[in-house]
N, C-alpha and C positions, 0 to 999 in steps of 0.2 A: 532408319532414315527420319530426320524428324521434319515433322509437317509445317513447322513454322517457328519462327524465332521466339523465344520467352520474353522477349518485350513486347510483346503484344498484350494486351491486356483486356479487362471488360469494356473499357471505354474507345477501342480502337473500333472504326467504322467499319461494318462490313465488308464494304468492296475492299479494305486493305489486308484484313484476314482473308480473303477470297484471293486478291492476287498474291498473296505470299505464300498460299497453300500452292494455287496453280504453278508460282516459279519455281518452288522446291521440288515438286513431283514430275514439271512438263518440260524440266530444263536440264540435259539438252532435249529438243523435241524430240529425238528419233527413242525416247526411252520407252520401252515397252511396258504396255499395262502390265504382263505377268510380273513384272518388276516392281509393281507399286506395291505399298503397304495395305496390309490386310484391314483395311477399314471396317467397323461393325457395319452389316447389312441391315440393320434394324434401329429404330431410334424410338423410344417411348418416353413421351412426355406426361408428368403427373401435373395439372393444374388443379390446385386446392378450391375447392367451392364453387366450381363453374356449375352454374345449372342447366339443366336440358333445355328449357325454354330459351334461354339466353342465347345458347348456339345454333337451336333451331332459326331463331330468329337472324343470326347473322350467316348462315348457310341460304337462307332467303333472300339476303341482301349480294348474295354472290362471293361471299368469303369461305375460304375452305373448300373450292371450287373442285380440287384435287380428290377430295376425301368424300366417301361414299357417306348417304344421309346418317346423322348422327344419332345413336341409340340410347336410351336410358340405361344408368347404370344405377339401380334404386339401393339406396344406402343402408347400413346398419339404423337399427334403433336402440338409443338416440343417433340422428344422422352428424356424427361427430369425427372428426379426422382422424385420431388416435386409432378408435376401433374399426374404423372404415377400413383405413390403408392396412391394418392387421388383417382385416379379413379379405381384402384385395391380394394382399401379396402373402398370404397363409404364413404368418410369422405369429408367436405367442401373443394370445389376447394379454393384453395390459391390464394390470391391477384395478384400475378405475375406468370409467367409460370417457375420461378426458385427465385432467392434470392431477385428479384427486380420488382419493378411495376411501372407504370407511374400515377402520381398525376395530374390531369388535373386544371388548375386553370382558371376559366371562367371569361370573362368580359364582359359586360354590361347584358341585359337579360340573363338567365340560357337556355332559350330555343333557345337564336339567341345570342350566343357570337359572339363579333365582334374581337376578337384577340385569335390568336392560343398560348397557354403558358402552362407550365406545368414542373414538377421536375421528374427526376426518384429517386425514394425514395425506400430503405431497406423493405423487407417484412418479417415481424416478424413472419408471419404463415407460413413461406415456408417448415417447417420440421414437422408439424403440425401431419401428416400420420405418420413419422415415431417415435413419440414419444410415439404411442399407441402400439409397441410392447412389448413383455413381456421382451426380453433383445433387448437393442440398446446402443451402445457404449456411454458411459457418455460424457457429452460435454466437461469435462476437457480433454480427453483423443483423442480427434478427430483430434489432431494436429497430432499424430501419424498415422492417417490413409493416411497422406502426407509423412511424413518424412520415414515411415519405415511401408508400406503398409502389405509386405508380412509378418512380425512380428504381425502385429495387426491382420491380420486374424486369425493366428491361436490363438490370444487371445479369439477375438469375436466366432471362434467356441468351445475353451473350456469352455468359459462362458455360451455359450448356452447348452453344454453338461450337466455341472454342475446346470444352472438354471431348465433344464427338470427334472432332476432326484430329484430336491427339492420343485418341484411341486405338491402338492395336491387337490382333487376336483375340478378338471378343465379338458375338456373333449381335449382341444386343448392347445399346449404351442407353442407361436410364437417366433421365433428366428431370427434377422435382422443382416446380415453381410455387411457392407458400403465398406470396404474396398478393395472388389474386382474389384469397379470401379475406385479408386483412383489408385491401381496398376496399371492399364492399361494405365491412364491419364499419369502416370509417365513414359511411355514406357516398363513398364514390361511385361512379358509374364504370363497371368493369368492361363495357362493349366496346371503348375505342382503343385500349391495350391489346384486347383479343384481336382486333382488328389489324392493329400493329403485328402480333404474333402469327396471323396468319400469312403477311407476306416474308416476315423471316423464314418461316416454316418452307416455303418456297423457295428460296433462296438456298437454303440448306441441301434442298432437292436438288435443285439445278446445279449448283457446284458439285455434289455427289456425282451425277451424272457425267458432269465433263471429266472428273478425275477419273473415274471406274467404266464409264459406259455402260452402267446398272442403273436400276431403277431402286430407289432407296424407300424401304418400308418404313412409313411413319404410323404411329397408333397415339390417341391422344385421349386420355383417361381423366375424372375426376371422381373425387371421393364422395362429394353430396352437393346439394343445390345451395339455395341462399332465399330468403323469404322474399326478396325483389319489393321490400318496401321502404321509402324514403327515411323513415325514423322510427327506432324503437322507443316503446315506453313501458316503464318498470312496471311491473305485478306488484301489489300491495301483499307481499309475502308474509313480512315478519307483523302485520297488521292483521291480519286476517287470522294467523294462528294464534297471536295473544286474544283475541276476541273470543275464542273458544278453548282458552286455558292451556295454551300450549306455549312453550318459549323455544326460539329458534336458535341454534347454536352449532357450533363445530366440535363439541365436546359435549356427547349426552351421559346424563348420569342417571336417569330415572324415567319412567313412562311419560312425565311430562315434558320430555325434550325432544325435539325434532330435529335431526340432523341433516344437513343439506351440503353437499359437495360441488359447488359450483363457483366458479371465478372467471367469468368471461361473459362475452355478448351473445347468450345462448337464451333459444327458445324452448328449455327444456332442463329439469334438473331430476337428478334422484335424492331420494327422500329416505332414510331411517329411522326407525321409531321400534319401540317395544310391539310385539306380537299382538299384546292383547288390546292396543287403541290403534293395530294399523287398519283396519275396517274404516274406524270411525275420520281417522285423520285424510284417507284417502276420499272419502265423501267432502269433507269440509274443504278440501284444497279443489275438489270437482266443480264447487260452485264459486270459486273466486274469479275475480275478474280477470280476463284476458287468458285463461284457460280454454284449452279446446277441451283434450281430453286426459284422464289419469288412468293409467294400468297399477292393479295390482297383484299379486302373486299369492294366492291363497295361504295363510299361517299354517293351515292343516294339511294342504295337498298340493303340492309343489307341481303338479300336472293341469293345475287348475288357474285360470287368469281372468280377475275380474276389470272391466273395462268399465268406466264412469263417466258419464257427461253431463252437462246443467240439466237441471230442470227433474232430476232423478232417471236421467236413461241409464239402464243397466246392462251388459251383455257378458257373457262368459265365454271365453277359448277353451277348450279342453285337447290335452294332447296324447297320443300314444306312439308307441314305436313298436311295430312289429318285429318277429323273429328273425328277419333279413336286415333289420335297421333302418326300414324304411318309416317315416313320419309321416302320421295319419293327425287332422285337426277337423274339431268340431268348434262350430261358432253358434250360439243360440242368443236369444233375447230374454230378460228377465222382465223389463219394461222398456218400451222403446227400441233403439236400434243406434247405438252409439256410434257404431263404426259406419253405419248405412253399408252393410253388407247382408241385409237379408234378401234383396234381390238377387245377389250372387249366390246365396244358398238355393234360392229357386232355381236360377238358372242351371246349376251344377246338377239338381236335381233331375230336372227335366235331360239333362243332357246324359243321364244315366251313370254321373259320377262319385254318386251319393250312395256309401253303405248302408245297409238297413238298420244301422245304432246311430246313422247320422254324419259319422267321420268321412272325410274326403282325403285322399292323397295329397299331401301339400304340394306337389307340383303341379295338382290341377288347379288349386286354390291360387298359386304363383300365376298361372298362365290367363286366370281368369280376373286377374285384377293388378295387372301392370298398370293400367289407364285410369284406375280408380283415384279418386279424391284422397284415399289413404292406402299407396300402392303396397301389394304382398305384405299386408298387415298384420296376419297372424304369426305368420312364421318369424317375423322381424318382433313382435311383442314377444312371442314364447321365447326367442334368444336373448333378447335383451334383459329378461329375469333369469337368463341359465348359463351363457356362454361367452357372449361377447366381451365381457369383462371379467376378472379374476375375483371380485368381490361384487355381485350383483345386488341391486338395490330390492326391496320389496316393493317399492312405491316409485312410480315415475310420471313428471306431469309434463305433458306436452302442451304448449302453449300456442295462441294463436298468431298467425302473421302480424309482426310490429308488435310484439310483446317480448319481454325479454325478463330475464334474472339476472340481479346485478349484486347477489352477495359475495361479498369479499372486497377487501379493504383497498386491494390496488385498482379494481375496477369502479369503486367508489371515487376514489381520486380522478381516474382516467375520464369519466362522466361529467364529473365537475368541468373538467378543461375543454371538453367539446363535446357535441353530440354523437351518439352512438346511429349507425346505421342500420346495414342489414343484419339479420340472424339467421340461424341454422339450429337444428337440434330435434324440431319436432317431427311428428309422423307422417305431418301431410307431405303432398308432391313436391310443392315448390322445396322445402327443405331436405326432402328426400332423393329427388331424381338429379342424378349426376350424368356425366356423359361417357360413352363410349365410341370412338370413330377411328376409322383406319382408310389410309390410301390404297390400300392394298386389297383388302376382301371386306363384304357388306357384312356388318354386326347385325346383332338382334337384342332387343330388350333383355336386360340380364340383372341379377343383382351382385353386390359386391364379392360375395364367397364364390360367385361362380364367371367373374370375368377371363379367368384364367383357362376357361374352356374354350374360349376365342382366342386369347390372347397367351401365348405360352411366356411364362418367366424363369425358365429352367436355368438361365444363366445368372439369375440374380443374386446379390452378393448375401446369399444365406449364411 
């Protein structure tokens, strides 16, 4: 039984879709509910870049009133869509953190390269996780997500509604809205359209109940937050490197070249350099205007990561995995406290969570730091240099809110045409804290890799 005519489109008003659906399934009026098509019993909506703070504010205003209080979904580091959605949905990690990855060209013996060289290349798999949703805006229409993101959001939500009521024999329908992120990148306020989505979600639930006599479970999840700043300022990356004798490039040929893979409105960027100058470059970048902090994987010991902040603040993260595969982490200060984690070190020690050598279970670190300025920082930094991307960078630079990296020809053109708004990617809570909320069960603060502990995605289109 078809639920509605194919002549209905995304522009069709919701009441017409509802009337068509109800007309087809309730006529004749005596049709038994047992004969109705088996619609999905759950709807999961992914909203790109919706911040925890934003959804908190909307619930306080009275929107999403049928949902339990929103929880944090702490993103990957960098807090970028490609790796975050892969983390949420447990798909393969993309080659790069976003659109690009570094392809190293080795000279001499493969185990003992004689010269550093390589290129920043496009990563064709960066949207692999996106393409698995039941509805994801077609590639031909993605231009609209930047040109008219507000209108595109309404298109995406309408197509999700249409797709949900057209689906049979599937427990969960998965719909993805990408334009909520692009609206904010373009300087727009996402709150009005999120208020509209609140009403649309209620209409879907009401229609579903009228059709089936059952309550529809609805889950809303996002991949990361946003800086929530009005306008982004570009950091002086090229000038800073040049002043210290380095050359910014996408094709590295020697130890004076610094390769950066970024082309977007991002508050983070990965850096690829020769191991012999790695520590020096990390130190130079930590003092650059607009930088929040710099993380650097030790060139000699991959289980050690250095954290650098302005004015010489240096900390170190060390990791250890026991025979059962459980992760233990230790944070210590060399000078200052770049992560502001020493109070957590003391709290965990007083709670008896610290081992004799200073290591603490990762789960204990996680629970102690969900509401920190840099939430779940230790685990996220370790994974950033190890596993969230196929070609992890030795250096990652996290920028302060209101600052952006603009290395890339396309974005240089775009930024001349219009100002850039909110950004994301950095380690701080604004960029990192996405959302998880349900109208069926209360959720708790979690990380992107643990969303499925609360929300099953067993019938996802893997």
